[in-house]
N, C-alpha and C positions, 0 to 999 in steps of 0.2 A: 284770801290767803290760802295757799295750798297746804295739804297735809302730806307730810313725808311718811310713807309707809315703811316702818322700820323693822318689821318682822312678820314672819308667817310661821304658824305652828307646824311642826314636823310630826307630832303625835296627834291622835284623834281628839277632837273636842266634842263635848256632849251638851246639848241644850234640852232641858226638861221643862215642860209646861206645868207649872204648879197649880195654876187656876185659869179657867177660861169659861166662856158662856156655855159650852158643851163639855161633857165628860166622856172620855173614851175608855174609862175604867169604872166599873160599878162600885168600887170601894172608894172612889174619889168624888168629892162634891163639885158643884158648878155654881157660878153666879155671873152676873154681868160685870165682868172685870177681867184683868189680865195680870199674870205674874209668871216669870220664867227664871230658871236658874241656869247659869252657864258654868259648866265644869270644864276647866282648862288643864292642859298638861302641868304637872307640878302640884296638883291638888289645889289649884287656885279656883275659888268659887266667887262668882259675881251674880248679883240679883238684878233683874230687869223688871221694874214696877212691882207693886205689892198689892194688887187687886183692890177690892172694895171693902174687905173685912179681914178677919183673921183666918178665913177659910184656906188661904194659900199656905199658911203655916201647918194647919191640920193635914192638908194633902201632902206637904213636904215630909211630915213625919211618916206617913204611910209609904212614901217613896224613898225613905231612908236618906233624905237630904237634910243636913244640919245647917240651917240658915244662919245660925249664930256664928258660924265660921266664915261667913262671906267677907271678902276683902272690902266690898263696897256695894252700894246700891245706886243704880242709875235710873232716873225717872224719864219716861218718854214725854210726859207733860204733867200738868198739875191737876187734871180732872179727878174727881172722887173715886172713879172706878179703877184708877191706876195707883192711887195713893192712900186709899181708905184704910189699908192694913198697917200703916206705919207705926201707929201707937202700939199695936200688938207686936210688931217686929221689935220695938225697943224693949217691951216687956219680956221678949224672948232673948234678951241679953245682947242684941246687936247694937253696937254703937260705932260702927264704921262710918266712913265718909259717904255722903249722899251727893250725887252729881245731878245738877238740874240747871235749866236755863233761868235767868234772873226773873222771868215773868211767871214762874211756876206757881207762886203763891198769890197771884193777882185774884181779885174777886171776879167771879164769872157766873153766868146763869145759863140754863138750858130751858127751852120751851117745852112744857109737858103736853100730852094729848088733850088735856082739858083747857089749854091756853094759859095756864099759870106758869110763873117763873120758878124754877127749881134752882137752889143754890148748888152749883156744881164745883165749888172751889175746893182747894186743898185745905184740910182741917187740922192737920197735925202741928204740934209745936216741937220742932226738932232742932237741937242746938248745934249740930255738926255739919250743916249743909255747905257744900262747896259750889260756888256759882260757876256756871259755864256759859260763856256768851256766844262762842262760835263752835268750837269743837275741842275735844280733849282726848289724849291718848291715855286710856286707863291702864294699859300695859302694852308691851310689844305685841302687836297682833290684834289688839282690841281697842276700838275707837268709838266714841260717842259724837254724833254729828247733829248740830241744831242750827238755829238761825237760818232756816231754809228759805231762800227767795221764792216768791210766788210769781211765776212767769205769766204774762198776759195770755189769756185764752186757755190756760191749763186748769184742770179740776183741783179744787181744794174743798175739804169736807168741813164746812162751817155752817151748814143749814141748822137753824134753830139754836144757835149759840150766840150769846150776847155778853157784853161786859157790864151792862147796867140792868137793874131789876125791872126797869120799864120796857126792856127789850127793844131799844131803838138803835143801839150801836153794836154792830157785828163783832164777835170775838173771832179773830183770825188765828187764834191759838199759836202765837209766835213762839211759844216754848216747845212746840212739837219737835221731837227728836227721834233718831233711830241709831242703831248700833251697827258697826261694820266689824265682822269677825274674819280675820285672815286665816281661815282654817287650812288644814292639810289638803282638803279637797278643792279649795279655792275660796274666793270672797263670798261671805254669807251676809245678807242684809236682814237684820232683826228689827221688825217694826213694832210700834206700840199701837197707836190708832191711825197714824198716817194722815193726820188732819191737813198736812201740807199737800196731800195728793201724791200718788206714787211717782208720777212723772217728775214733778218738782223735786222730790226727794232723790230719785236716781240721777237726774241730771245734775243736781248739786254735788252729789258724790263724785260723779264723773269729772266735774269742773275742779273739785278739790284734789282728787287723787289720780286722775287719769284712767281709772278703772272703768271699762266699758262693757265688761262681761262678768257675770257673777255665777257662782255655783248654785245658790239657793236663795229664796226669799221666803221668810216666815213671819207671821204676825197679822195684825189687823190692817185691812185695806179700806175700811170705812165706806163700803159700798151699800150698806143696808138701807140707806135712805137716799141713795144717789139716783139720778136719772138713768134709765136703762142704757142710754147712749154712752154713758161713761164706762159701762162694762167693756164695750168694744175698745174704747180708747185705752183702758187699763190693760187689756189683753195685748194690744199693739206695743205698748211700752215694755211690757214683760218680755215679749218676743225680741225687742230691740236689745235687751241685755242678756238674752240667750241662757236663762238658767236651766239646769238639769232638773230641778225640782222646785215647786212652790208649795207652801202650806198655809193657806189663808184661814184665819180664824177671827175670834172676837167680833169686831164690828163689821166684818166683811158681809155677813148676812148669808142665809142659805141660798137665795136666788143668785147672788153674786158668785158664790162658790160653785154652784152647779153650772153657771154659764162658763166660768173659766175652765172647769173640768172638761166640758164638752168642746170648748173652743181651742184650747192650747194643746200642742203636741208634746210638751214636757210633762213630767209626772206632776199631778196635782193631788195632794193628799190632805185629808181632813185634819183639823187641829182641835185639841180639847185638853181638858185636865188629864194629865197622864201621858200626853204625847212626848216621845223621846226621839231626838235626832242625833246622829253621830256623823261628824264631817271630818 
């Protein structure tokens, strides 16, 4: 089913990284997790993930962003490092709609370095979740896209992820999602962990919308545990969509970031707690 692009912002949009694995501001904390705030024209505020704890709220206070005024929260997927702060978010008086794929609350596990199975599941009890099966228009110019097909031969980031505690069945993270922001500067792709793989995600966007060129790509590329050959494949698909800028963070990993910075001709900027982008 195609997505009808019904709007593009004519005033600047701002995206602030509330929490990430690294911090670019000494007054802001960091943790393995991701949360962003999208400030749109008309004072509309949307949240993208809520990190692993309440740290994103503490950072938001320092950044003068009132998360309680958010129109809604969209979840890139149900893993603990993107949803762990939801209880704290409710305690901060947020009771807006939460957009997520139907599988976001499924039981799932990750394999630890010692070989044990860690419960990586969504933990929060939230009464207001709105289920998204394919895609949703959050408002004119802002879309959440999920149910991303995995094309044969293309990378997907599912290493050491399972749906059973015995770690025999791979978790393909079908709830993986990304956001498409039709900014004044052009289309901006906002990623969570990109478990689907960047190529699968961008090709799905192109199939749904007809968009084959973007202004920027920001978020996690999940290259930190990928085979090094995937770095080059990721670089090639980025070039195919011809962004002016990319800002890989969270699960991209330092090696992946450094490779892309050296390999790509577009601007490649670091991402961390405190990063702010205007498009």
